[in-house]
ZADREN-834727 format. One line per field, with one value per atom (N, C-alpha, C, O): z, y, x. Coordinates in nm, 2 decimals, decimal comma, always signed. Layout:
! ZADREN-834727
pz = c(Z/...) .
py = c(Y/...) .
px = c(X/...) .
END
This chain:
! ZADREN-834727
pz = c(+2,25/+2,21/+2,19/+2,16/+2,20/+2,15/+2,05/+2,06/+1,95/+1,86/+1,79/+1,69/+1,95/+2,01/+2,06/+2,02/+2,14/+2,24/+2,15/+2,03/+2,21/+2,07/+2,13/+2,24/+2,00/+2,02/+1,99/+1,94/+2,03/+2,03/+1,86/+1,75/+1,87/+1,77/+1,71/+1,76/+1,56/+1,52/+1,51/+1,48/+1,52/+1,58/+1,40/+1,31/+1,38/+1,23/+1,21/+1,11/+1,28/+1,30/+1,39/+1,51/+1,33/+1,33/+1,42/+1,51/+1,41/+1,38/+1,57/+1,65/+1,56/+1,72/+1,79/+1,72/+1,95/+1,99/+1,99/+1,94/+2,08/+2,09/+2,26/+2,37/+2,23/+2,40/+2,40/+2,31/+2,51/+2,57/+2,49/+2,49/+2,41/+2,39/+2,22/+2,15/+2,16/+1,99/+1,94/+1,82/+2,08/+2,05/+1,95/+1,94/+1,89/+1,73/+1,83/+1,76/+1,93/+2,05/+2,10/+2,09/+2,17/+2,24/+2,21/+2,28/+2,03/+1,97/+1,93/+1,93/+1,91/+1,92/+2,01/+1,99/+2,14/+2,26/+2,25/+2,24/+2,25/+2,28/+2,15/+2,18/+2,03/+1,97/+1,94/+1,84/+2,03/+2,05/+2,11/+2,09/+2,23/+2,41/+2,29/+2,29/+2,21/+2,18/+2,06/+2,03/+2,03/+1,94/+2,02/+2,02/+2,13/+2,22/+2,26/+2,21/+2,32/+2,41/+2,27/+2,30/+2,17/+2,09/+2,03/+1,93/+2,06/+2,03/+2,16/+2,18/+2,28/+2,41/+2,39/+2,44/+2,33/+2,32/+2,30/+2,37/+2,20/+2,02/+2,08/+2,07/+2,14/+2,19/+2,25/+2,23/+2,39/+2,48/+2,45/+2,49/+2,38/+2,27/+2,18/+2,20/+2,11/+2,04/+2,13/+2,10/+2,24/+2,36/+2,46/+2,49/+2,47/+2,50/+2,43/+2,48/+2,29/+2,17/+2,18/+2,23/+2,11/+2,10/+2,23/+2,20/+2,39/+2,47/+2,47/+2,54/+2,42/+2,42/+2,28/+2,25/+2,19/+2,13/+1,95/+1,85/+1,98/+1,84/+1,77/+1,77/+1,68/+1,65/+1,50/+1,44/+1,48/+1,40/+1,49/+1,49/+1,50/+1,64/+1,65/+1,60/+1,71/+1,79/+1,59/+1,53/+1,57/+1,37/+1,38/+1,36/+1,41/+1,33/+1,41/+1,37/+1,56/+1,64/+1,58/+1,52/+1,60/+1,67/+1,51/+1,51/+1,37/+1,22/+1,29/+1,29/+1,34/+1,39/+1,47/+1,44/+1,63/+1,67/+1,55/+1,52/+1,49/+1,30/+1,32/+1,35/+1,30/+1,19/+1,29/+1,25/+1,41/+1,51/+1,53/+1,52/+1,55/+1,60/+1,44/+1,45/+1,35/+1,24/+1,24/+1,23/+1,25/+1,22/+1,36/+1,38/+1,45/+1,61/+1,54/+1,55/+1,47/+1,42/+1,33/+1,36/+1,22/+1,12/+1,20/+1,19/+1,28/+1,34/+1,38/+1,37/+1,44/+1,60/+1,51/+1,55/+1,34/+1,33/+1,26/+1,18/+1,30/+1,28/+1,12/+1,03/+1,09/+0,98/+0,88/+0,76/+0,94/+0,85/+0,95/+1,05/+0,88/+0,91/+0,85/+0,79/+0,88/+0,78/+0,81/+0,92/+0,72/+0,77/+0,80/+0,87/+0,75/+0,85/+0,65/+0,59/+0,58/+0,50/+0,33/+0,24) .
py = c(+6,34/+6,24/+6,10/+6,11/+5,97/+5,83/+5,91/+5,93/+5,93/+5,95/+5,97/+5,92/+6,10/+6,20/+6,10/+6,11/+6,00/+5,91/+5,85/+5,82/+5,84/+5,79/+5,58/+5,54/+5,51/+5,41/+5,34/+5,23/+5,42/+5,41/+5,38/+5,41/+5,32/+5,27/+5,39/+5,43/+5,40/+5,54/+5,47/+5,35/+5,52/+5,52/+5,47/+5,54/+5,37/+5,31/+5,37/+5,33/+5,45/+5,52/+5,64/+5,62/+5,75/+5,85/+5,93/+6,00/+5,92/+5,97/+5,87/+5,92/+5,73/+5,64/+5,71/+5,77/+5,70/+5,77/+5,61/+5,51/+5,64/+5,46/+5,44/+5,50/+5,33/+5,27/+5,10/+5,01/+5,10/+4,96/+4,85/+4,74/+4,87/+4,75/+4,74/+4,65/+4,91/+4,88/+4,88/+4,91/+4,83/+4,85/+4,71/+4,64/+4,70/+4,57/+4,53/+4,50/+4,52/+4,39/+4,35/+4,23/+4,43/+4,37/+4,29/+4,21/+4,31/+4,24/+4,12/+4,03/+4,07/+3,95/+3,90/+3,78/+3,95/+3,84/+3,79/+3,67/+3,84/+3,82/+3,69/+3,57/+3,71/+3,60/+3,51/+3,45/+3,48/+3,36/+3,28/+3,16/+3,37/+3,30/+3,23/+3,10/+3,26/+3,20/+3,05/+2,94/+3,10/+2,98/+2,87/+2,75/+2,97/+2,79/+2,73/+2,62/+2,78/+2,74/+2,62/+2,51/+2,67/+2,62/+2,52/+2,46/+2,50/+2,34/+2,28/+2,16/+2,36/+2,28/+2,19/+2,07/+2,20/+2,15/+2,10/+2,02/+2,05/+1,99/+1,87/+1,75/+1,90/+1,74/+1,70/+1,60/+1,80/+1,66/+1,62/+1,52/+1,69/+1,58/+1,51/+1,39/+1,56/+1,41/+1,27/+1,16/+1,29/+1,17/+1,14/+1,03/+1,23/+1,19/+1,09/+0,98/+1,12/+1,07/+0,89/+0,80/+0,92/+0,79/+0,68/+0,56/+0,71/+0,63/+0,60/+0,49/+0,63/+0,61/+0,53/+0,53/+0,46/+0,41/+0,50/+0,44/+0,62/+0,73/+0,76/+0,87/+0,63/+0,69/+0,82/+0,88/+0,82/+0,97/+1,08/+1,14/+1,07/+1,24/+1,22/+1,31/+1,11/+1,13/+1,15/+1,25/+1,10/+1,14/+1,31/+1,39/+1,34/+1,48/+1,58/+1,67/+1,54/+1,65/+1,63/+1,72/+1,54/+1,52/+1,61/+1,70/+1,59/+1,65/+1,77/+1,84/+1,83/+1,95/+2,06/+2,18/+1,97/+2,03/+2,03/+2,15/+1,96/+1,92/+2,10/+2,17/+2,13/+2,22/+2,33/+2,38/+2,39/+2,47/+2,49/+2,59/+2,34/+2,39/+2,42/+2,49/+2,38/+2,42/+2,62/+2,71/+2,65/+2,74/+2,85/+2,96/+2,77/+2,87/+2,90/+3,01/+2,79/+2,82/+2,91/+3,02/+2,88/+3,00/+3,11/+3,19/+3,15/+3,25/+3,34/+3,46/+3,23/+3,26/+3,28/+3,31/+3,27/+3,17/+3,35/+3,42/+3,37/+3,50/+3,54/+3,45/+3,66/+3,71/+3,74/+3,75/+3,75/+3,75/+3,65/+3,59/+3,66/+3,57/+3,45/+3,43/+3,37/+3,20/+3,13/+3,15/+3,05/+2,99/+2,81/+2,71/+2,82/+2,64/+2,59/+2,58/+2,59/+2,48/+2,54/+2,47) .
px = c(-5,25/-5,31/-5,19/-5,07/-5,26/-5,14/-5,04/-4,93/-5,11/-5,01/-4,91/-4,86/-4,88/-4,75/-4,68/-4,56/-4,70/-4,62/-4,52/-4,55/-4,41/-4,32/-4,30/-4,27/-4,33/-4,35/-4,47/-4,48/-4,58/-4,69/-4,77/-4,72/-4,87/-4,90/-5,04/-5,14/-4,97/-5,16/-5,23/-5,21/-5,33/-5,47/-5,53/-5,48/-5,60/-5,58/-5,79/-5,86/-5,84/-6,01/-5,93/-5,92/-5,89/-5,88/-6,03/-6,00/-6,15/-6,25/-6,31/-6,38/-6,25/-6,26/-6,14/-6,05/-6,14/-6,07/-6,02/-6,07/-5,90/-5,78/-5,80/-5,77/-5,88/-5,89/-5,83/-5,83/-5,80/-5,74/-5,84/-5,79/-6,01/-6,06/-6,07/-6,10/-6,00/-5,94/-5,84/-5,80/-5,76/-5,59/-5,59/-5,69/-5,50/-5,49/-5,38/-5,28/-5,35/-5,27/-5,34/-5,35/-5,42/-5,54/-5,64/-5,69/-5,69/-5,75/-5,64/-5,72/-5,52/-5,44/-5,42/-5,39/-5,41/-5,44/-5,55/-5,57/-5,60/-5,80/-5,80/-5,82/-5,78/-5,77/-5,69/-5,71/-5,60/-5,46/-5,52/-5,54/-5,57/-5,64/-5,78/-5,76/-5,89/-5,97/-5,89/-5,93/-5,82/-5,79/-5,73/-5,76/-5,61/-5,52/-5,69/-5,70/-5,82/-5,89/-5,99/-6,04/-5,98/-6,03/-5,92/-5,96/-5,83/-5,80/-5,77/-5,79/-5,73/-5,77/-5,89/-5,87/-6,01/-6,13/-6,13/-6,19/-6,11/-6,12/-6,02/-6,07/-5,89/-5,81/-5,88/-5,94/-5,89/-5,97/-6,11/-6,15/-6,18/-6,31/-6,23/-6,20/-6,20/-6,12/-6,09/-6,15/-6,00/-5,98/-6,16/-6,22/-6,17/-6,30/-6,39/-6,41/-6,45/-6,47/-6,44/-6,51/-6,28/-6,21/-6,21/-6,21/-6,20/-6,28/-6,37/-6,37/-6,52/-6,59/-6,67/-6,79/-6,53/-6,55/-6,67/-6,73/-6,65/-6,73/-6,62/-6,58/-6,56/-6,47/-6,49/-6,40/-6,64/-6,67/-6,58/-6,48/-6,62/-6,65/-6,54/-6,47/-6,48/-6,33/-6,23/-6,20/-6,23/-6,17/-6,19/-6,10/-6,34/-6,36/-6,26/-6,18/-6,29/-6,27/-6,06/-5,99/-6,02/-5,86/-5,84/-5,76/-5,92/-5,89/-5,90/-5,79/-6,00/-5,98/-5,93/-5,93/-5,85/-5,73/-5,62/-5,59/-5,57/-5,47/-5,53/-5,44/-5,59/-5,65/-5,58/-5,47/-5,64/-5,62/-5,44/-5,37/-5,41/-5,30/-5,19/-5,09/-5,23/-5,13/-5,17/-5,07/-5,26/-5,30/-5,28/-5,33/-5,20/-5,20/-5,04/-4,99/-4,95/-4,80/-4,82/-4,78/-4,86/-4,87/-4,88/-4,78/-5,00/-5,02/-4,87/-4,83/-4,82/-4,67/-4,56/-4,45/-4,60/-4,43/-4,35/-4,42/-4,21/-4,25/-4,22/-4,21/-4,22/-4,26/-4,10/-4,09/-4,03/-3,84/-3,76/-3,78/-3,66/-3,50/-3,53/-3,64/-3,44/-3,42/-3,55/-3,60/-3,60/-3,70/-3,63/-3,64/-3,60/-3,45/-3,42/-3,31/-3,56/-3,63/-3,63/-3,68) .
END
């Protein structure tokens, strides 16, 4: 089993087989990719809307981009060590 391999993570659901699709690191990498895609889409949409002089859409997309950026920074922040502030 995968729990017998040194350095492997234990199966959080012992009744389900551990497969590449159910590993937590796989889910985290897919989530990071999705968050990065949302951030890029929001910034692109913001620029396009502002160039079209649609201020409401441009500002809303810019705020969404800032929100996604803060979430991404929070997720990628190391959980231990000095924070600097």
